[in-house]
BALOBA-1460 file (C-alpha; in Angstrom, 3 decimals):
// residues 370
<rec num="1" residu="m" x="-1.352" y="11.132" z="22.146"/>
<rec num="2" residu="t" x="-2.046" y="10.888" z="18.553"/>
<rec num="3" residu="d" x="-6.048" y="10.192" z="18.393"/>
<rec num="4" residu="l" x="-6.860" y="7.384" z="15.986"/>
<rec num="5" residu="f" x="-9.813" y="9.665" z="14.853"/>
<rec num="6" residu="s" x="-7.849" y="12.771" z="14.473"/>
<rec num="7" residu="p" x="-6.933" y="14.182" z="10.791"/>
<rec num="8" residu="l" x="-3.479" y="13.724" z="8.986"/>
<rec num="9" residu="t" x="-2.366" y="16.412" z="6.394"/>
<rec num="10" residu="l" x="0.332" y="15.433" z="3.965"/>
<rec num="11" residu="r" x="0.878" y="18.348" z="1.560"/>
<rec num="12" residu="g" x="-2.595" y="19.231" z="0.057"/>
<rec num="13" residu="v" x="-4.250" y="16.150" z="1.315"/>
<rec num="14" residu="t" x="-6.007" y="15.865" z="4.580"/>
<rec num="15" residu="f" x="-7.009" y="12.267" z="5.875"/>
<rec num="16" residu="r" x="-10.079" y="12.532" z="7.854"/>
<rec num="17" residu="n" x="-8.595" y="9.685" z="10.247"/>
<rec num="18" residu="r" x="-5.418" y="7.719" z="10.694"/>
<rec num="19" residu="i" x="-7.006" y="4.471" z="9.276"/>
<rec num="20" residu="g" x="-6.451" y="3.282" z="6.093"/>
<rec num="21" residu="v" x="-7.328" y="0.131" z="3.917"/>
<rec num="22" residu="s" x="-4.480" y="-1.446" z="2.783"/>
<rec num="23" residu="p" x="-3.769" y="-2.887" z="-0.778"/>
<rec num="24" residu="m" x="-5.228" y="-6.301" z="-1.227"/>
<rec num="25" residu="c" x="-4.820" y="-8.478" z="-4.492"/>
<rec num="26" residu="q" x="-8.138" y="-9.337" z="-5.844"/>
<rec num="27" residu="y" x="-6.999" y="-10.930" z="-9.102"/>
<rec num="28" residu="c" x="-10.199" y="-10.189" z="-11.004"/>
<rec num="29" residu="a" x="-9.459" y="-7.516" z="-13.488"/>
<rec num="30" residu="g" x="-9.239" y="-9.601" z="-16.450"/>
<rec num="31" residu="e" x="-6.515" y="-9.639" z="-18.982"/>
<rec num="32" residu="d" x="-7.075" y="-5.957" z="-19.865"/>
<rec num="33" residu="g" x="-6.278" y="-4.965" z="-16.241"/>
<rec num="34" residu="k" x="-9.258" y="-2.739" z="-16.050"/>
<rec num="35" residu="p" x="-11.176" y="-2.041" z="-12.568"/>
<rec num="36" residu="t" x="-14.269" y="-4.225" z="-12.562"/>
<rec num="37" residu="d" x="-17.634" y="-4.332" z="-10.651"/>
<rec num="38" residu="w" x="-15.897" y="-6.315" z="-8.266"/>
<rec num="39" residu="h" x="-13.263" y="-3.492" z="-7.622"/>
<rec num="40" residu="m" x="-16.455" y="-1.114" z="-6.934"/>
<rec num="41" residu="a" x="-18.069" y="-3.480" z="-4.382"/>
<rec num="42" residu="h" x="-14.894" y="-4.427" z="-2.711"/>
<rec num="43" residu="l" x="-13.331" y="-0.890" z="-2.125"/>
<rec num="44" residu="v" x="-16.577" y="1.158" z="-1.947"/>
<rec num="45" residu="s" x="-17.983" y="-0.903" z="0.778"/>
<rec num="46" residu="r" x="-14.949" y="-0.406" z="2.829"/>
<rec num="47" residu="a" x="-15.102" y="3.614" z="1.920"/>
<rec num="48" residu="v" x="-18.656" y="3.566" z="3.349"/>
<rec num="49" residu="a" x="-17.479" y="2.869" z="6.926"/>
<rec num="50" residu="g" x="-15.281" y="5.992" z="6.972"/>
<rec num="51" residu="p" x="-11.435" y="5.292" z="6.757"/>
<rec num="52" residu="g" x="-9.179" y="7.926" z="6.189"/>
<rec num="53" residu="m" x="-7.786" y="6.386" z="3.129"/>
<rec num="54" residu="v" x="-8.888" y="3.211" z="0.828"/>
<rec num="55" residu="m" x="-6.019" y="2.070" z="-1.537"/>
<rec num="56" residu="t" x="-6.390" y="0.056" z="-4.636"/>
<rec num="57" residu="e" x="-4.682" y="-3.358" z="-5.043"/>
<rec num="58" residu="a" x="-1.088" y="-3.141" z="-6.837"/>
<rec num="59" residu="a" x="-1.896" y="-1.775" z="-10.215"/>
<rec num="60" residu="a" x="0.634" y="-2.857" z="-12.854"/>
<rec num="61" residu="v" x="2.436" y="-0.209" z="-14.812"/>
<rec num="62" residu="t" x="3.245" y="-2.718" z="-17.720"/>
<rec num="63" residu="p" x="1.519" y="-5.897" z="-18.574"/>
<rec num="64" residu="e" x="4.613" y="-7.868" z="-17.842"/>
<rec num="65" residu="g" x="4.650" y="-6.117" z="-14.440"/>
<rec num="66" residu="r" x="1.319" y="-7.933" z="-13.529"/>
<rec num="67" residu="i" x="1.533" y="-10.830" z="-10.875"/>
<rec num="68" residu="s" x="-1.283" y="-12.670" z="-12.410"/>
<rec num="69" residu="p" x="-3.435" y="-12.166" z="-15.831"/>
<rec num="70" residu="g" x="-6.165" y="-10.921" z="-13.572"/>
<rec num="71" residu="d" x="-4.111" y="-7.869" z="-11.931"/>
<rec num="72" residu="l" x="-5.326" y="-4.455" z="-12.133"/>
<rec num="73" residu="g" x="-3.575" y="-2.213" z="-14.365"/>
<rec num="74" residu="i" x="-2.853" y="1.339" z="-15.260"/>
<rec num="75" residu="w" x="-0.174" y="0.934" z="-17.902"/>
<rec num="76" residu="s" x="-2.710" y="2.123" z="-20.619"/>
<rec num="77" residu="d" x="-5.246" y="4.929" z="-21.456"/>
<rec num="78" residu="d" x="-7.798" y="2.555" z="-21.887"/>
<rec num="79" residu="q" x="-8.116" y="1.602" z="-18.349"/>
<rec num="80" residu="l" x="-8.782" y="5.424" z="-17.244"/>
<rec num="81" residu="a" x="-12.448" y="5.292" z="-17.544"/>
<rec num="82" residu="g" x="-12.824" y="2.494" z="-14.929"/>
<rec num="83" residu="h" x="-10.443" y="3.958" z="-12.513"/>
<rec num="84" residu="t" x="-12.141" y="7.378" z="-12.618"/>
<rec num="85" residu="r" x="-15.265" y="5.558" z="-12.215"/>
<rec num="86" residu="l" x="-13.680" y="3.859" z="-8.943"/>
<rec num="87" residu="v" x="-12.269" y="7.166" z="-7.601"/>
<rec num="88" residu="n" x="-15.181" y="9.355" z="-8.045"/>
<rec num="89" residu="a" x="-17.316" y="6.491" z="-5.934"/>
<rec num="90" residu="m" x="-14.841" y="6.307" z="-3.379"/>
<rec num="91" residu="a" x="-14.348" y="9.904" z="-3.018"/>
<rec num="92" residu="a" x="-18.089" y="10.221" z="-2.759"/>
<rec num="93" residu="m" x="-17.923" y="8.653" z="0.437"/>
<rec num="94" residu="g" x="-15.091" y="11.019" z="1.895"/>
<rec num="95" residu="t" x="-12.137" y="8.879" z="1.850"/>
<rec num="96" residu="v" x="-8.842" y="9.785" z="0.037"/>
<rec num="97" residu="p" x="-9.039" y="7.591" z="-3.275"/>
<rec num="98" residu="a" x="-5.485" y="6.003" z="-3.211"/>
<rec num="99" residu="i" x="-3.487" y="3.844" z="-5.865"/>
<rec num="100" residu="q" x="-0.626" y="1.279" z="-5.454"/>
<rec num="101" residu="l" x="1.712" y="1.583" z="-8.275"/>
<rec num="102" residu="a" x="3.427" y="-1.823" z="-8.957"/>
<rec num="103" residu="h" x="5.716" y="-4.101" z="-11.153"/>
<rec num="104" residu="s" x="6.075" y="-7.642" z="-10.201"/>
<rec num="105" residu="g" x="9.273" y="-8.496" z="-11.350"/>
<rec num="106" residu="r" x="10.432" y="-12.242" z="-10.962"/>
<rec num="107" residu="k" x="7.223" y="-12.913" z="-9.167"/>
<rec num="108" residu="g" x="5.007" y="-12.402" z="-12.006"/>
<rec num="109" residu="s" x="3.103" y="-14.748" z="-14.909"/>
<rec num="110" residu="r" x="1.380" y="-16.714" z="-11.940"/>
<rec num="111" residu="l" x="-2.010" y="-18.055" z="-11.337"/>
<rec num="112" residu="p" x="-4.074" y="-16.127" z="-9.072"/>
<rec num="113" residu="a" x="-3.133" y="-16.892" z="-5.331"/>
<rec num="114" residu="w" x="-5.837" y="-19.327" z="-4.609"/>
<rec num="115" residu="e" x="-4.366" y="-21.515" z="-7.384"/>
<rec num="116" residu="t" x="-0.973" y="-22.701" z="-7.937"/>
<rec num="117" residu="g" x="1.535" y="-22.794" z="-11.051"/>
<rec num="118" residu="p" x="2.236" y="-20.568" z="-14.015"/>
<rec num="119" residu="a" x="-0.089" y="-18.578" z="-15.998"/>
<rec num="120" residu="v" x="-1.193" y="-20.103" z="-19.220"/>
<rec num="121" residu="p" x="-0.447" y="-18.297" z="-21.466"/>
<rec num="122" residu="g" x="2.053" y="-16.641" z="-19.598"/>
<rec num="123" residu="w" x="4.952" y="-14.013" z="-20.012"/>
<rec num="124" residu="e" x="8.475" y="-13.873" z="-19.640"/>
<rec num="125" residu="a" x="9.345" y="-12.394" z="-16.293"/>
<rec num="126" residu="l" x="11.879" y="-9.616" z="-15.841"/>
<rec num="127" residu="a" x="14.294" y="-8.948" z="-12.665"/>
<rec num="128" residu="p" x="17.554" y="-7.446" z="-11.803"/>
<rec num="129" residu="s" x="19.217" y="-10.658" z="-12.188"/>
<rec num="130" residu="a" x="18.533" y="-14.113" z="-13.664"/>
<rec num="131" residu="t" x="17.466" y="-15.728" z="-10.273"/>
<rec num="132" residu="p" x="14.217" y="-17.283" z="-9.676"/>
<rec num="133" residu="f" x="11.930" y="-16.865" z="-6.543"/>
<rec num="134" residu="q" x="11.545" y="-20.372" z="-5.192"/>
<rec num="135" residu="g" x="9.048" y="-22.439" z="-7.187"/>
<rec num="136" residu="y" x="9.001" y="-19.740" z="-10.292"/>
<rec num="137" residu="a" x="10.380" y="-19.902" z="-13.562"/>
<rec num="138" residu="t" x="13.783" y="-18.109" z="-13.990"/>
<rec num="139" residu="p" x="13.286" y="-14.451" z="-14.962"/>
<rec num="140" residu="r" x="15.451" y="-12.775" z="-17.718"/>
<rec num="141" residu="a" x="18.025" y="-10.103" z="-16.337"/>
<rec num="142" residu="m" x="16.778" y="-6.634" z="-17.251"/>
<rec num="143" residu="s" x="19.064" y="-4.592" z="-19.663"/>
<rec num="144" residu="e" x="19.535" y="-0.950" z="-18.989"/>
<rec num="145" residu="a" x="17.196" y="0.136" z="-21.570"/>
<rec num="146" residu="e" x="14.453" y="-2.108" z="-19.894"/>
<rec num="147" residu="i" x="15.291" y="-0.430" z="-16.538"/>
<rec num="148" residu="l" x="14.902" y="2.992" z="-17.904"/>
<rec num="149" residu="g" x="11.932" y="1.984" z="-19.633"/>
<rec num="150" residu="t" x="10.315" y="0.861" z="-16.418"/>
<rec num="151" residu="i" x="11.319" y="4.042" z="-14.615"/>
<rec num="152" residu="q" x="9.195" y="5.825" z="-17.576"/>
<rec num="153" residu="a" x="6.419" y="3.473" z="-16.953"/>
<rec num="154" residu="f" x="5.838" y="4.513" z="-13.338"/>
<rec num="155" residu="a" x="6.073" y="8.018" z="-14.379"/>
<rec num="156" residu="d" x="3.317" y="7.526" z="-17.121"/>
<rec num="157" residu="a" x="1.142" y="5.329" z="-14.665"/>
<rec num="158" residu="a" x="1.652" y="8.380" z="-11.936"/>
<rec num="159" residu="v" x="0.484" y="10.978" z="-14.808"/>
<rec num="160" residu="r" x="-2.627" y="8.517" z="-15.456"/>
<rec num="161" residu="s" x="-3.291" y="8.157" z="-11.693"/>
<rec num="162" residu="v" x="-3.425" y="11.982" z="-11.621"/>
<rec num="163" residu="k" x="-5.874" y="11.923" z="-14.529"/>
<rec num="164" residu="a" x="-8.452" y="9.179" z="-12.712"/>
<rec num="165" residu="g" x="-8.608" y="11.637" z="-9.824"/>
<rec num="166" residu="y" x="-6.646" y="9.559" z="-7.310"/>
<rec num="167" residu="t" x="-5.291" y="12.208" z="-4.791"/>
<rec num="168" residu="f" x="-2.616" y="10.029" z="-3.203"/>
<rec num="169" residu="i" x="0.154" y="7.709" z="-4.790"/>
<rec num="170" residu="e" x="2.137" y="4.782" z="-3.428"/>
<rec num="171" residu="l" x="5.288" y="3.248" z="-5.318"/>
<rec num="172" residu="h" x="5.507" y="-0.492" z="-4.290"/>
<rec num="173" residu="a" x="8.792" y="-1.242" z="-3.233"/>
<rec num="174" residu="a" x="8.305" y="-4.429" z="-0.678"/>
<rec num="175" residu="h" x="7.239" y="-8.158" z="-0.702"/>
<rec num="176" residu="g" x="9.640" y="-9.361" z="-3.030"/>
<rec num="177" residu="y" x="8.491" y="-7.514" z="-6.362"/>
<rec num="178" residu="l" x="10.862" y="-6.003" z="-8.605"/>
<rec num="179" residu="v" x="11.779" y="-2.757" z="-6.789"/>
<rec num="180" residu="h" x="12.347" y="-4.880" z="-3.523"/>
<rec num="181" residu="q" x="14.371" y="-7.131" z="-5.698"/>
<rec num="182" residu="f" x="16.688" y="-4.482" z="-6.839"/>
<rec num="183" residu="l" x="16.957" y="-3.361" z="-3.085"/>
<rec num="184" residu="s" x="18.148" y="-6.686" z="-1.759"/>
<rec num="185" residu="p" x="21.255" y="-8.175" z="-2.215"/>
<rec num="186" residu="i" x="19.585" y="-11.702" z="-2.076"/>
<rec num="187" residu="s" x="17.897" y="-11.157" z="-5.476"/>
<rec num="188" residu="n" x="20.095" y="-8.126" z="-7.129"/>
<rec num="189" residu="l" x="23.683" y="-9.748" z="-8.370"/>
<rec num="190" residu="r" x="24.220" y="-7.018" z="-10.781"/>
<rec num="191" residu="n" x="27.743" y="-5.500" z="-10.785"/>
<rec num="192" residu="d" x="26.597" y="-2.340" z="-12.668"/>
<rec num="193" residu="s" x="25.406" y="1.110" z="-11.705"/>
<rec num="194" residu="w" x="22.268" y="-0.685" z="-10.807"/>
<rec num="195" residu="g" x="23.528" y="-3.359" z="-8.263"/>
<rec num="196" residu="g" x="26.333" y="-4.003" z="-5.934"/>
<rec num="197" residu="d" x="26.644" y="-1.781" z="-3.012"/>
<rec num="198" residu="f" x="23.907" y="0.048" z="-1.324"/>
<rec num="199" residu="e" x="23.895" y="3.180" z="-3.433"/>
<rec num="200" residu="g" x="23.418" y="0.881" z="-7.011"/>
<rec num="201" residu="r" x="20.679" y="-1.278" z="-5.182"/>
<rec num="202" residu="t" x="18.805" y="1.895" z="-4.251"/>
<rec num="203" residu="r" x="19.249" y="3.528" z="-7.636"/>
<rec num="204" residu="l" x="15.922" y="2.142" z="-9.088"/>
<rec num="205" residu="l" x="13.807" y="3.150" z="-6.569"/>
<rec num="206" residu="r" x="15.719" y="6.602" z="-6.256"/>
<rec num="207" residu="e" x="14.944" y="7.123" z="-10.094"/>
<rec num="208" residu="i" x="11.272" y="6.140" z="-9.776"/>
<rec num="209" residu="t" x="10.565" y="8.274" z="-6.892"/>
<rec num="210" residu="r" x="12.243" y="11.502" z="-8.864"/>
<rec num="211" residu="a" x="10.549" y="10.520" z="-11.968"/>
<rec num="212" residu="t" x="7.017" y="10.060" z="-10.264"/>
<rec num="213" residu="r" x="7.424" y="13.338" z="-8.008"/>
<rec num="214" residu="a" x="8.236" y="15.504" z="-11.399"/>
<rec num="215" residu="v" x="5.010" y="14.732" z="-13.009"/>
<rec num="216" residu="i" x="2.497" y="14.771" z="-10.093"/>
<rec num="217" residu="p" x="1.288" y="18.094" z="-8.595"/>
<rec num="218" residu="d" x="3.071" y="19.814" z="-5.868"/>
<rec num="219" residu="s" x="0.045" y="19.234" z="-3.692"/>
<rec num="220" residu="m" x="0.009" y="15.557" z="-3.957"/>
<rec num="221" residu="p" x="1.451" y="13.205" z="-1.306"/>
<rec num="222" residu="l" x="3.886" y="10.599" z="-2.328"/>
<rec num="223" residu="g" x="4.140" y="7.356" z="-0.502"/>
<rec num="224" residu="v" x="6.662" y="4.176" z="-0.823"/>
<rec num="225" residu="r" x="5.871" y="1.056" z="0.514"/>
<rec num="226" residu="i" x="9.041" y="-1.058" z="1.765"/>
<rec num="227" residu="s" x="9.763" y="-4.151" z="3.337"/>
<rec num="228" residu="h" x="12.058" y="-3.023" z="6.285"/>
<rec num="229" residu="t" x="13.665" y="-6.310" z="6.497"/>
<rec num="230" residu="d" x="13.970" y="-9.611" z="4.607"/>
<rec num="231" residu="w" x="13.977" y="-11.640" z="7.680"/>
<rec num="232" residu="v" x="16.989" y="-13.582" z="5.742"/>
<rec num="233" residu="e" x="20.375" y="-13.319" z="6.953"/>
<rec num="234" residu="g" x="22.341" y="-11.280" z="4.567"/>
<rec num="235" residu="g" x="19.247" y="-9.746" z="2.957"/>
<rec num="236" residu="w" x="17.708" y="-6.291" z="3.053"/>
<rec num="237" residu="n" x="17.716" y="-4.956" z="6.801"/>
<rec num="238" residu="t" x="15.957" y="-2.216" z="8.850"/>
<rec num="239" residu="e" x="19.063" y="-0.183" z="8.934"/>
<rec num="240" residu="e" x="19.527" y="-0.078" z="5.258"/>
<rec num="241" residu="s" x="15.561" y="0.875" z="5.455"/>
<rec num="242" residu="v" x="16.298" y="4.078" z="7.456"/>
<rec num="243" residu="m" x="19.055" y="4.927" z="5.219"/>
<rec num="244" residu="l" x="16.960" y="4.707" z="2.210"/>
<rec num="245" residu="a" x="13.854" y="6.486" z="3.878"/>
<rec num="246" residu="e" x="16.235" y="9.581" z="4.495"/>
<rec num="247" residu="r" x="16.981" y="9.481" z="0.787"/>
<rec num="248" residu="l" x="13.229" y="9.169" z="-0.200"/>
<rec num="249" residu="k" x="12.472" y="12.344" z="2.120"/>
<rec num="250" residu="a" x="15.040" y="14.604" z="0.111"/>
<rec num="251" residu="l" x="13.329" y="13.091" z="-3.083"/>
<rec num="252" residu="g" x="10.071" y="14.594" z="-2.110"/>
<rec num="253" residu="v" x="8.355" y="11.345" z="-0.705"/>
<rec num="254" residu="d" x="5.991" y="12.085" z="2.423"/>
<rec num="255" residu="v" x="5.321" y="8.894" z="3.998"/>
<rec num="256" residu="v" x="6.656" y="5.423" z="4.080"/>
<rec num="257" residu="d" x="4.422" y="2.534" z="4.418"/>
<rec num="258" residu="v" x="6.384" y="-0.130" z="6.448"/>
<rec num="259" residu="s" x="5.919" y="-4.021" z="6.062"/>
<rec num="260" residu="s" x="8.280" y="-6.637" z="5.730"/>
<rec num="261" residu="g" x="9.406" y="-9.926" z="3.944"/>
<rec num="262" residu="g" x="8.198" y="-11.608" z="0.777"/>
<rec num="263" residu="l" x="11.602" y="-11.590" z="-1.083"/>
<rec num="264" residu="d" x="12.784" y="-15.133" z="-0.356"/>
<rec num="265" residu="a" x="11.263" y="-18.423" z="0.655"/>
<rec num="266" residu="g" x="13.662" y="-18.774" z="3.586"/>
<rec num="267" residu="q" x="12.547" y="-15.980" z="5.640"/>
<rec num="268" residu="k" x="11.613" y="-16.632" z="9.166"/>
<rec num="269" residu="i" x="9.138" y="-14.164" z="10.352"/>
<rec num="270" residu="p" x="8.362" y="-13.609" z="13.949"/>
<rec num="271" residu="l" x="4.580" y="-13.555" z="13.550"/>
<rec num="272" residu="g" x="2.425" y="-11.839" z="16.454"/>
<rec num="273" residu="p" x="0.208" y="-8.828" z="16.816"/>
<rec num="274" residu="g" x="1.953" y="-5.615" z="15.522"/>
<rec num="275" residu="y" x="4.945" y="-7.560" z="14.640"/>
<rec num="276" residu="q" x="6.090" y="-5.186" z="11.658"/>
<rec num="277" residu="v" x="5.436" y="-2.093" z="14.067"/>
<rec num="278" residu="p" x="9.313" y="-1.783" z="15.416"/>
<rec num="279" residu="g" x="10.453" y="-1.792" z="11.693"/>
<rec num="280" residu="a" x="7.702" y="1.476" z="11.385"/>
<rec num="281" residu="e" x="9.037" y="3.042" z="14.650"/>
<rec num="282" residu="a" x="12.704" y="2.710" z="13.400"/>
<rec num="283" residu="v" x="12.142" y="4.397" z="10.177"/>
<rec num="284" residu="k" x="9.786" y="7.095" z="11.540"/>
<rec num="285" residu="k" x="12.432" y="7.935" z="14.388"/>
<rec num="286" residu="g" x="15.539" y="7.289" z="12.129"/>
<rec num="287" residu="a" x="14.624" y="9.101" z="9.141"/>
<rec num="288" residu="g" x="12.457" y="11.414" z="10.755"/>
<rec num="289" residu="i" x="9.478" y="10.889" z="8.223"/>
<rec num="290" residu="p" x="6.087" y="9.753" z="8.724"/>
<rec num="291" residu="v" x="5.063" y="6.363" z="8.572"/>
<rec num="292" residu="m" x="2.140" y="3.990" z="8.079"/>
<rec num="293" residu="a" x="2.370" y="0.760" z="10.259"/>
<rec num="294" residu="v" x="0.808" y="-2.589" z="9.110"/>
<rec num="295" residu="g" x="0.850" y="-6.435" z="9.900"/>
<rec num="296" residu="l" x="-1.549" y="-8.267" z="12.359"/>
<rec num="297" residu="i" x="-3.010" y="-4.962" z="13.566"/>
<rec num="298" residu="t" x="-6.620" y="-6.072" z="14.270"/>
<rec num="299" residu="e" x="-8.072" y="-4.107" z="17.467"/>
<rec num="300" residu="p" x="-8.851" y="-0.919" z="17.835"/>
<rec num="301" residu="a" x="-6.952" y="-0.449" z="21.290"/>
<rec num="302" residu="q" x="-3.777" y="-1.988" z="19.717"/>
<rec num="303" residu="a" x="-4.260" y="0.508" z="16.884"/>
<rec num="304" residu="q" x="-4.535" y="3.478" z="19.281"/>
<rec num="305" residu="a" x="-1.805" y="2.325" z="21.424"/>
<rec num="306" residu="i" x="0.510" y="2.510" z="18.465"/>
<rec num="307" residu="l" x="-0.302" y="5.792" z="18.039"/>
<rec num="308" residu="d" x="-0.068" y="6.865" z="21.594"/>
<rec num="309" residu="e" x="3.434" y="5.583" z="21.672"/>
<rec num="310" residu="g" x="4.213" y="7.472" z="18.984"/>
<rec num="311" residu="k" x="5.364" y="4.618" z="16.537"/>
<rec num="312" residu="a" x="3.450" y="5.440" z="13.445"/>
<rec num="313" residu="d" x="1.217" y="8.215" z="12.099"/>
<rec num="314" residu="m" x="-1.380" y="6.342" z="10.484"/>
<rec num="315" residu="i" x="-2.361" y="2.576" z="10.689"/>
<rec num="316" residu="l" x="-3.633" y="0.613" z="7.539"/>
<rec num="317" residu="l" x="-5.391" y="-2.846" z="7.888"/>
<rec num="318" residu="a" x="-6.084" y="-5.308" z="5.177"/>
<rec num="319" residu="r" x="-7.600" y="-8.525" z="6.305"/>
<rec num="320" residu="a" x="-9.217" y="-7.056" z="9.261"/>
<rec num="321" residu="f" x="-11.218" y="-5.264" z="6.762"/>
<rec num="322" residu="l" x="-12.090" y="-8.461" z="4.706"/>
<rec num="323" residu="r" x="-13.408" y="-9.799" z="7.751"/>
<rec num="324" residu="d" x="-15.163" y="-6.720" z="8.953"/>
<rec num="325" residu="p" x="-15.733" y="-3.785" z="6.433"/>
<rec num="326" residu="y" x="-17.483" y="-1.739" z="9.291"/>
<rec num="327" residu="w" x="-14.032" y="-2.105" z="11.151"/>
<rec num="328" residu="v" x="-13.938" y="1.877" z="11.513"/>
<rec num="329" residu="v" x="-17.393" y="2.215" z="12.999"/>
<rec num="330" residu="n" x="-16.799" y="-0.670" z="15.529"/>
<rec num="331" residu="a" x="-13.384" y="1.152" z="16.578"/>
<rec num="332" residu="a" x="-15.283" y="4.330" z="16.949"/>
<rec num="333" residu="v" x="-17.448" y="2.425" z="19.562"/>
<rec num="334" residu="a" x="-14.965" y="0.378" z="21.092"/>
<rec num="335" residu="l" x="-12.695" y="3.875" z="21.749"/>
<rec num="336" residu="g" x="-15.568" y="6.157" z="22.411"/>
<rec num="337" residu="r" x="-15.397" y="8.061" z="19.423"/>
<rec num="338" residu="i" x="-18.874" y="7.659" z="17.757"/>
<rec num="339" residu="e" x="-18.780" y="11.511" z="17.385"/>
<rec num="340" residu="a" x="-16.204" y="11.346" z="15.205"/>
<rec num="341" residu="l" x="-17.627" y="9.230" z="12.414"/>
<rec num="342" residu="k" x="-18.854" y="10.808" z="9.168"/>
<rec num="343" residu="i" x="-21.661" y="8.199" z="8.400"/>
<rec num="344" residu="p" x="-23.719" y="8.416" z="5.242"/>
<rec num="345" residu="p" x="-27.164" y="9.807" z="5.900"/>
<rec num="346" residu="q" x="-28.505" y="6.446" z="4.160"/>
<rec num="347" residu="y" x="-26.772" y="4.888" z="7.169"/>
<rec num="348" residu="d" x="-27.695" y="7.255" z="10.092"/>
<rec num="349" residu="r" x="-30.809" y="5.395" z="11.504"/>
<rec num="350" residu="a" x="-28.240" y="2.484" z="12.190"/>
<rec num="351" residu="w" x="-25.104" y="4.348" z="13.616"/>
<rec num="352" residu="g" x="-25.913" y="8.037" z="13.779"/>
<rec num="353" residu="s" x="-28.388" y="7.217" z="16.642"/>
<rec num="354" residu="l" x="-25.589" y="5.815" z="18.431"/>
<rec num="355" residu="a" x="-23.851" y="9.094" z="19.148"/>
<rec num="356" residu="k" x="-27.315" y="10.062" z="20.743"/>
<rec num="357" residu="f" x="-27.299" y="7.055" z="22.761"/>
<rec num="358" residu="k" x="-23.954" y="7.374" z="23.871"/>
<rec num="359" residu="t" x="-24.143" y="11.274" z="24.976"/>
<rec num="360" residu="d" x="-27.550" y="11.179" z="26.522"/>
<rec num="361" residu="p" x="-27.194" y="11.195" z="30.413"/>
<rec num="362" residu="a" x="-30.579" y="10.350" z="30.495"/>
<rec num="363" residu="i" x="-30.277" y="6.754" z="29.287"/>
<rec num="364" residu="g" x="-27.118" y="6.004" z="31.092"/>
<rec num="365" residu="k" x="-26.883" y="2.544" z="29.584"/>
<rec num="366" residu="p" x="-23.702" y="0.519" z="27.847"/>
<rec num="367" residu="l" x="-23.815" y="0.888" z="24.005"/>
<rec num="368" residu="p" x="-25.363" y="-1.964" z="22.464"/>
<rec num="369" residu="p" x="-23.283" y="-4.418" z="20.146"/>
<rec num="370" residu="l" x="-23.347" y="-3.137" z="16.486"/>
């Protein structure tokens, strides 16, 4: 049995519990890609409640790798000061500050998610092949020089991430963005060494992983987010994800963040509580690598059960943290683990007293709701 509030160590970094804040695009960085006060409020307020890790939204490694003009970026040294300020604030709360490095590919040059249509002014989207995502402009197929430049851009972004103080990096290879586009035979129609069979379609991610691992400290854990299936017949599938995870493990990846979908509008997703957990379990057991589970995990007992059953090593939540920034605290109350919380002294009167209330036999009353 793995306790939700037990620590997890990957290389030289220890996460104080098995709960993480998953990346959530905010579309509010401005066209310079720099973190703003919104990022400070959004991410640090989640860190206050004590999750083991808080990860930024997808940070574009090039300007044309953004989804929208408001995407966070880390393609320039000019963006470092804002990232450093954000990292320091999150780390002061005791959480592991993490960053997700990404390139949108053919799903770029769009307005924020709550609006529709292309960005104005926009930019030319790049992809493995000139096949558009449904409702998007047709991208330009990347030249080999552009592919090699993208690999270098990920490595350069990783160097900046280390300089900013992030202690965990995740490479985004899921949700229909550029790296996932190379993985899937639906979107990768190339007949050169960057496409075709499994070896060719996985080459970009393997080269990005190799380049990233080479420029970050040995003590720094590296993760990769994948969509374990496209949920489309003839697309990327769970069996290939297990094979890929084995290759990534050999290249120095420490954990795989297992999501799904996002590549094709024809996907048929069987939505339900924990619907992506079977994919995480398959990768964990098939590749022998730690995994993070995501996807409609909302209840503390549900999260604990996933760990109890050995299906994942860490639980990531997104919308649940939007609804309740203090999900970690409420989970500790629900699971009887108040003593495991690391509560800032400014909040101790509200939550620290609960530990005494819980353990004082003279009181003998149930915990009040928060």
